[in-house]
C-alpha positions, 0 to 999 in steps of 0.5 A: 500500500503506497503512502500517497495516491495522487489523483490528477484530472486532465482536460485540455492541459497538454501544454502544462501536463508534462511539467506537472507529471515530471514534478511528481515522478521526480520527487525524492520520496517515491512511495506513491501512485499517480492516478491520472484521469483523462476527462475525455480531453480533446487534445493530446492529454490522453496520449501523454498520459499513456506515454508516461504510464508506459515508462513508469509503473506508478502511473495509472491512467483512466480514460473517461468516455465522456467529459464529466468535469473536474469534480466528478473526474476526481471522484472517478479516480478515488475508487482506484486509490490504494494509498494511505492519503489522497492528494488531489493535484490539478494538472496545470500545477506542480509539486515543489522539489521535496514536497512529498518527503516533507508531507510524509515526514509531517504526517509521521510526526503528527501521527497520521492526522485526518487532514494535513494543510500545507502552503503554496505559492502562486506562479505567474505566466510572466515568471513571478512567484508570490507566496500565500499571504496567509502563510503565517496561519500555518506557522502559528498553528504549531506542531500539535494537531487540532480541529477547527474549534480549537484553531478556527483560523485555518478556515481563513486559508484558501478553501481549495482541495489541492492545498491538503492531503486527506487520510483515505480511510477518513474520506471513505468513512464519511463518504466525501465526494465532489459534486458536479459544476463550478466551485466543486471545492466548496462542498468538499472542503467545508464538510471535510474541515468541519468533520476532521477530528485531527488536523495538522499544518505544514509551513512549507510550499508544496504546490506551485499554483499556476496563474494562467495569463487568461485565468482559469475556468472560473475567470470565464464569463458564464451562467455556470457561476450560478452553480455557487448557490447549489454548492453552498446549499450542499454545505448547509444540508451537510451541517443540517444533518449534523447538529453538532456542527450548528455552531458554524452556521453563522460563519458559513452564512457570512462566508456564502454571502462574501463569496457570492458578492465577490463573484458578482463584483468581478466584471468578467464573471457573469453576463451583464443581463444575469447579474440582477438574477444572481443578486436576487438568488443570493439574497434569497439564499442569504435570507433563508439560511440566516441563523436565528439572532445572527448579526448582519453587518459589513459588506454582506449587509447589502444582501438585506436590500434590493438589487437597485440599492446594491447597484446604486451603491456600487455605482457610487463606490465606483464614482468615489474611486474615480473622483479620488483617482482624479484628485490624487495628482492634485493632492500629491502635488499639494503635498509635494509643495508642502514638503518642499516648503517645509524642507526649504524653511529648515534649509535656511537654518545653519547646519547642525555641526553635531547632527549625524543622520544614519540609515542602512539597507534602505532604511531597514534599521540599525544594521551593518557599517552605519550601526557600528559607526553609530555605536562608536560615536555614542561611545567616544563622541557623545556630543554628536547626536545620531538620528536613524532614518527608518522606513516604517513603524515596524522598522522603528520597533526593531531599533534599540530602546531609546534610539532617536529616529524619524520615518522616511518622508515625514516632516521630522525627516525633512527637518532632520535631513535639512539640518544635518551636517553628516550623513552615513549610509550603506546604500544611496539616499533617496533622490529627493534628498538634496545635498546642502553645501557643507554637508558631508556624505559618508558611504560605507557600502555593503562589503567587498564586491565580487559581483558587478556593481554600479556602472559596470552593470551597464553591459549586464541587462539582466542584472540591472532589470528595473535598476536605473544606473544613471539615476544611481550615479546621480545619487552617488554624486553626493558622496564625499567619502567612500570607505574601503577595506582593501585595495580591491574594493578601492579600485572597484568603487572608483571604477563602478562609481565614477564620481568625485569622492575620496576613498578612505582606507578605514576598514569595514566598521561592522567587522570590528567585532569579528576582528576583536573577537566578539561572539554575542550570545547566538549559540546560547539563545538557540541552545546549540550544544557547546561541542557542536560544529556550527555550519553557516550556510549563507547563499546569495540571490540570483539575477538570472531567476526572477525573484532571485531565489534558486534552490541550490540544494535542500538545506534539511538534506544537507543537515541530515548529511552532516549528521551528529555533532553538527548544527546547520544555520541558514541565513538567506539574503535579506531580499529573499526574507519575505518571499517564497524562499522561506517556504521552500524547505526552510521554515518547517525544518527550522520548526522541527529543529533540523536546522536554525533559520537565522535569516531574521537575525538583525546582526549578521556579525553575531551569526558569523561569530557563532559559526565554525565554518561558512558555506556560501556561494558568491555572497559578500559575507565570505569577505567578512567571515574571512576575518575570523580565520575559520574555514570557508567552503564555496559551493559554486555549482552554477558559477558560469550562469551566475557570472554570465548574468551578473558579472564578477570582478574575479573568478571565485572558483580559482581564487577561493578562500577554501575548497570549492564544490561543484555539486551537492555530492561534492559538498557532502564529501568535503564534510564527510572526509574532513577536507573542509578544514585541511591544510589546503583549506588553511593555505587558500584562506591565508592567501584570501585574507592577505588580499581582502582583509588588508585594512581591518584592524578592529578600529575601523569605526573609531577611525571613521568617527575620529577622522570624518566626524570629529576631524581629528587625525588618526593613522590609516589602517595598517596592512595586515600580514598574511596569516595574522590571526584575529578573534578566536583561535582559528580552527586547524586541520588538527 
């Protein structure tokens, strides 16, 4: 008996079907059967299915004699299922790599619940990917099983059949089946979820939900949308036969009203002549199933009135939006004039010689080099007033207590930036910020560059998609000083940013803590055993992939290969922190303690200091980590593609800080053999440090404060000697 029976109904999807089938048949978990139902498709679906069945015995094909629709095609497949769990996959969607293994592991952990709900991502025809916006519902569900009474938030998730797996015995015992018609998922999903005694959640993207350019069948204009009424009647009938579910009637009553009004509001769903009938039928149904004493308010209250009243309300709403749209440019112009006037008013006042404005990573908070300079200024120059620019209240809440800050674009922001003498940032300030004569702009950058930057991107159209290089250079014209940590960076910045600034050999302020041996409490906070070897995996984004995320390998699989005595810590690139990358095999293994997700750690320096070895690809974090003089492994399985799309200033595979792996198996072998910390690794790291750790002596932040903010004299950073140790004693091959 297989673990899963995947039921895939097929109708007019020949262009997408092979990708769907391949995503299933190439899963690392192979204990499944795939029951493909050819719903009398007029295209080549049947032949494609037969071809796959001839190659793989796990594929069973049913050819229906007539087209019965999506729901009944699923029903046709169920009697042939022998697996423990039913998995309904639409034939134009795909499983993500490792999805079945993750689902199987979660089912085992939850002791075979009735239903397991997992996450999905919308994949768009133009290449974009967007994670389910309610993914937090799965995260907050926790590890225990529940029913809808204990965790009703699960009903807020998209009520579809394909984001769940169902215990077959549970389905058969309750006689669940799909009705004919549109919206067939509704009378399946609500009864199933309300009946399930044990539900589990999996915070992992398991299905890529394809968004077709012209939408799915529910996007077509048809009277078949009237089927929604029959589908909800089936839901209400199901509940009426089970008095113990009566408590859910108010919820279902409101949900039905919202669902029907959503269909009515869509301009391309119903023929215009049928909209009044649809409204009246919805209103009658809404009235007939209104629970006694139920409160009707909000959007669904319109169903208490007439079609005419609803239509007038919609017209008024559209007119209001149109008026607001036309007025918006006027309001924006007025606001811009007010902003300009307010800024000009304060620009007439003298510069405040002791005011320093800081920002980092596009106003995300007190981070990186600017944070190190800020901390040092508070220590040795308390007369300097430091003010942080943050993007919103959430970023402000992450600042250390008592930190003075302003929200970008606010009146206080305009006042502070008009008066400040000094500006410290690791990216460019907004174009609206003017540079007053006498003000000093200090640009710290974000580490040593490997990939092309600035003007060098002009011949890399893929890497600068949506990036205005001339505008960026105009903003860089405001720089007075550019901080450099090595001669490589100095040469790159002066080439990539052909502007009138002075390069200052200060070193990187954020690396002072690494050079001076600071370690933080990362290990203690995450409960990492003292005798464990901590492996930090820090991949960067890819410019050849829309969205930037590419699965190089499964982190949970890497953690398993490392085995006992190792702790894997994963830190994604900040630009990927809120995208689908977290749901592609990171959030769920972190919850289960297989690895640690350190993506949200505000201080990457603390994460690096806690690690005994770094595994990265082409991230600039390797240049910072090298100051610890600990082993580094470069995983470069797509180096040719990366270099061709983004450009690189040197070949990291030929001038690496340690061993280079060209495949996942090579990476695993490096750790299994111990070669990751052998003499060759030490030699390569020594040469790398001699080149890229030149000016970091642990006093970079002090050097910036004294020489650039206070105007004092202080020697430039001395050149570091090859092999000079810093921080904790380096690991050796011994």
